C-alpha positions as CSV (number, residue, x, y, z in Angstrom):
1,M,101.7,103.9,95.5
2,T,104.4,101.4,94.5
3,T,106.9,100.1,97.1
4,Q,110.5,99.9,96.5
5,A,112.3,96.4,96.8
6,A,114.4,97.8,99.6
7,D,111.2,98.3,101.6
8,F,110.4,94.6,101.1
9,R,113.9,93.4,102.0
10,V,113.6,94.5,105.6
11,K,110.4,92.4,106.1
12,T,110.4,88.8,107.2
13,P,109.2,86.1,104.8
14,D,106.0,85.7,106.7
15,Q,105.3,89.4,106.4
16,L,106.1,89.2,102.6
17,H,103.7,86.2,102.2
18,D,100.9,88.2,103.9
19,E,101.6,91.2,101.7
20,L,101.7,89.0,98.6
21,A,98.2,87.5,99.5
22,Q,96.8,91.0,100.0
23,L,98.1,92.2,96.7
24,R,96.8,89.1,94.9
25,K,93.4,89.8,96.3
26,E,93.6,93.4,95.2
27,Q,94.7,92.3,91.7
28,F,91.7,90.0,91.4
29,N,89.4,92.8,92.5
30,L,91.0,95.2,90.0
31,R,90.7,92.6,87.2
32,F,87.0,92.2,88.1
33,Q,86.4,95.9,88.1
34,R,88.1,96.3,84.7
35,A,85.9,93.5,83.3
36,T,82.7,95.2,84.6
37,G,83.8,98.7,83.5
38,Q,84.1,100.1,87.0
39,L,87.9,100.6,87.2
40,E,88.8,104.2,87.7
41,K,92.6,104.0,88.4
42,T,93.8,101.9,85.6
43,A,97.5,102.4,86.5
44,R,96.9,100.6,89.8
45,V,96.7,97.3,87.9
46,R,100.3,97.8,86.7
47,E,101.5,99.0,90.2
48,V,100.1,95.9,91.8
49,R,101.5,93.5,89.3
50,R,105.0,95.1,89.7
51,D,104.7,95.0,93.6
52,I,103.9,91.3,93.3
53,A,106.9,90.8,91.2
54,R,109.1,92.7,93.6
55,I,107.9,90.6,96.6
56,M,108.5,87.4,94.6
57,T,112.0,88.5,93.8
58,V,112.8,89.3,97.4
59,L,111.4,86.0,98.5
60,R,113.6,84.2,96.0
61,E,116.6,86.1,97.3
62,K,115.9,85.3,100.9
63,A,115.3,81.6,100.0
64,G,118.7,81.5,98.2
65,A,120.6,83.1,101.1
């Protein structure tokens, strides 16, 4: 399930960094599963990538404010 940017905006930068680390670990695991042919939910790769981009965008917005 993807998360909307508005959901990320209410979180603190520390929470966003934790979420970002978690998503990057998941992204690594998904890439590994895809390489070994074990990936079942192929759409999850795209969702995770977009959630990472959303978090990075919100973090940049907060840094600029």
